[in-house]
N, C-alpha and C positions, 0 to 999 in steps of 0.2 A: 305818131307814137308818143307815149308819155316820156318825157326826158328823164323823169325821176325813177323809172324802173330800170334797174341795173341788169345787165346780161348775167345769167346764172350758169349757162352752159360752158363747160370747160374750166370751172373753178377747181383748184386743188387746195384742200380736199373738196370733194363734191359739195354742191349746195345742200344745205341742211333743210329739214322740214320747216324750221322757223324762217329761214330766208325765203323759201318758196311761198309760204303763207304771207309773209310781209309784202312780197311782190304782188301776189294776188289781191291783197287788201288795197294796195295802192292803185292797182288797175281798176278795181271795182269802184273805189272812191272817185277816181277820175272820170270814168264813163257815166257814173250815176249822178255825179255832182253832189253827192252826200258827203258832208264833212263832219257832221255831228249826228249821231244816231238818236232816234226817238223811238217811242213805243210803236209808232206807225210804220217805221221803215227798218227796224232792227232785224226782224226775222228774214225778210227777203234779201237784205244786205248780207247777212251772215251766211245764208244759204248760197248766195252767189259767190262769196269768198271761198266757201268750202268746195264748190264745184270747180272754180277756176284753179284752186290749189291742187285738187286731184288731177285735173287735166294737165296742168303744168308739170307736176311730178311725173306723170306718165310720159309726156312729151320728152322731158329731159332723160328719162330712162331709155327711151326708144331711139333717140338720135345717136349717130356715131360720135365718137370722141372728137374733140377739137384738137388741132395741132398746136394752138397757142391759147393762152388764157384770154379772157375778155379784157378790154383796155381799162376798165375801172374796177375798183374794189367795191363790193356790195356794202351798203351802209352798215349792216350788222357786223361786219368785220373791221370797221373803222374804230380806232381807239377812242375817239371823242364820243362816238355814239354809244360804245360799250360803257364808257364812264358815266354818261347820262343815264343809261338804263340801270346801272349799279346804284346810282344815287336816287333812283325812284322816279325819274321824270324824263 
């Protein structure tokens, strides 16, 4: 399992579409070995991200609630990540 993908099930408030898509993108990046998109790989990469995002959202919606939150805070909820995003980078 990719250590960089944070558990999304059990978050309060629930995982956002942005957080689910970010996890899907990280997963596809890891399994494909693609770190920089090119014209040759952009379409299949983005299609895979969309499919994994959809499947992940469905999975999270169908699983029963967790009794306790995941042990780590998702990156998009961390203040330092939010600050970098607000600064444009």
